Residue, then its C-alpha position, 0 to 999 in steps of 0.5 A: x687613176x690614169x686617164x687617156x684621150x684618143x682623137x680621130x681627126x678627119x676632114x668633116x669631123x673630129x672625134x675625141x674619146x676619154x677613157x680610164x685603164x679599162x673603160x670608155x668614159x665619154x665621147x665628143x664630136x666637133x667639126x673637121x680638123x684636117x690641117x692641110x684642107x682646113x687650115x690651122x685656125x679651124x683645126x685648132x678650134x675643132x681639136x680644142x673644142x673636142x678635147x674640152x667637151x669630151x673631158x667635161x662629159x667624162x668629169x675629168x680636166x685635160x690637166x688630169x690626162x696622162x697621154x693622148x694619141x691623135x690620129x689625124x689626116x695628113x699626119x704622116x708628114x712630120x711638119x703637119x704632125x709637129x703643128x698638131x702636137x703643138x696645138x694639142x699641147x695648148x690644152x693637154x699638158x700630158x704626153x702626146x703621140x700623133x699618128x696617121x688616121x690610117x694607123x689608129x684605124x689599123x690598130x682598132x681593127x687588128x690590135x697590132x696584128x697583120x691586115x689591110x685597113x681601107x678607109x673611105x670618108x672625106x678622103x681615102x687611103x689603104x694601109x697594111x701591116x704583114x706578119x713581119x711587121x712591114x707596112x705599106x700604104x696606097x692612096x691618100x695623096x690629097x683630094x686634088x690628085x688622089x683619094x679615090x672612092x672617097x666622099x670628095x671623090x664620089x661628089x666630084x665624079x657625080x658632077x663629071x658624070x652628070x655633065x657627061x650624061x647631059x652631053x649625051x642628051x640624057x637626063x639625070x635627077x642629080x642635076x637638080x639635087x646637086x644644084x640645091x646642095x650647092x645652093x645654085x638656085x637658078x636651075x629650072x627644076x622641070x628639065x635639064x637645060x643649058x642655063x642650069x648646067x652652066x650655073x652648076x659648072x660655074x659652081x664646080x669650077x669656082x675658086x676656092x673650090x666647092x666642097x664636093x664631099x657634101x654631095x655624097x648623101x645626094x648621090x646615095x639618095x639618087x642611086x636609091x631612087x634608081x638614078x643609073x648615073x649615081x649608081x655607077x659612080x658608087x660602083x666605081x667608088x667601091x672598085x677604086x677602094x678595092x684597087x687601093x686595098x689590093x695594091x697594099x696587099x700585093x706589096x706586103x703578102x705573097x699571094x698565097x696567104x689569106x689576107x684580112x681586110x677591114x673598112x672604116x669611114x662614112x662611105x663604107x658605112x652608108x653605102x651597101x653598093x660600095x661595100x659590095x663592089x669593094x668586096x667583089x673587087x678584092x676577090x677578083x684581085x686576090x686569091x684568099x680574102x677575108x673582109x671583117x663584117x664589123x666597121x671599124x671605129x678608129x677613135x677607139x684605136x687611138x684610145x688603145x694606142x694611148x693606153x698601150x704606149x703609157x703601159x710600155x712606159x711604166 
């Protein structure tokens, strides 16, 4: 019996699945394993824990795994892929393939066929393959300069927009909620005041930078409660993600072809407002668009790629 491991390693969580030739045996989830953002030690701990927990739950040992495919954020860079492969080789003696997180998501959605995948989790990226096998990407250049529409971007934009609202003399309930999320305790919760804003500004500009992605649930709740600033941030997130997807489609397809899009990641999964703005934005930019209704589980793409490559070698 051959066993396979698929891994989806992102900025906030790492998911590992163990399967045999035709079924999924067990899944485990640990903390984030983005090497660029979190560093080697934290990524190593998350990856090792995920593999060991999934294998234990499946009733197999890591030594029994024939092949692993790991889709990791930042793995498009050869030096990052090399480090990731070395880390996984410490617990998995079998063959290891390192792919980009967008590649495993695309395979989960399209199984090697043409289409455009848009991911919005802690980070964001769009990745497509056309009928000739050509590929293209947009976005995903890192939180400091890119990752439009991602959880990190939503949190950062929410802080920026609530400060702009404050400058206009308007109130947004997000000030209190974001301050609580970041443990900024000196805010006067009864009103928006200068001292509270100052504390939030200090936290936002701290070194090292705070985790803006943890603010995504705060923005969601605020929008659901009727906060206009929060709703506008989510609307813009959907539009930004549509722009990423449209850029990839324009590079790969001739404009008359029907283009199939798929989505993955917590931002899409949790926010109907983002999904609606994304769909509207795509249809405004491309003549013929089909958006898969089902959300993609990227780790299943990694498992399928591990099985595919093993089969190709036999």
